[in-house]
C-alpha angles and dihedrals in degrees: 000000000000092000091051092051090048093052092048093048091048091052091052096045099042095076089051090050090055086063098043099057147259095293094061091047090054090049092054091048089055089050092052091049090051091050089053089053090051089050089053091047091052090053089052091048093051090049097042099033090219115163093197093054090048092053092049091047092050092049091048091049090050091053090047092051091049090051090045093051091048090051090048090050091050091048091050090050091050090049090050091049090047091052091049090049090050090051091051091048091047090051091049090050090049091049090048091050091050090049089049091051090050089049091050090049091051090047091051090049091050091048090052091049090049092051090046091051091047091050090048090050091050090051091048090048091053090048091049091051090049092049090047090055090047089051091051090049090050090050090052090047090050090052091049091048091049091050090047090049090052089051091048091049089050092048091048096048101031118007101043097045089046092049091047090050091049092047091050091046091048091049093047092050101040099031087214124141112197127214101229091184094069123109115279094252094044119087106201134166146108130267113212107207127182093269108012142027113234120201118225121209122159132165102217090202089061101038129054122241091242092055093048092046093049091048093051093048089050089062093055114096116236092207113100 
């Protein structure tokens, strides 16, 4: 019965000893060797029927069991410490993983902000290009307006007065008042002579320019 209990206890403790170190394994090996010696002594006692040998064997077995229990207690303590160390390491790994996840989340957020800023910059760049083109177009329009204003100024100060003068001179010389509401191919008006007003009505598609010109000059008085 004692040998069976010893074997069972040894089987349960041996995995723990593999975690505690080489020194505890050696201690258990010594205990097993001592138990084997006790077993041999018991065999000798049974065969020799010696009370002294039995007492010594019992004392030795008691010492061995005390040593064995102490070793088992030490091994259990080492296993407990190892489990606590594993829990601490697991917690550190969990904390590190959580910190890594937070770092990855922050990195993803920064990447999104970067892409958003790049897209915003591209949009601003496109708007700047558009406004630059609009500015160039406005500059060209301003140049055209300035050129047109110069032409208007020239017409106002030179061309129009000259045309008015020529029209007045032409009217004074020819005494003809034209009907500017007539059709484009109809030349219509009135010549105011000294004694009589002569109507003018020509279809330019039917009469040549030479004929019309000669007729009009014939109406002009040669007396100045």
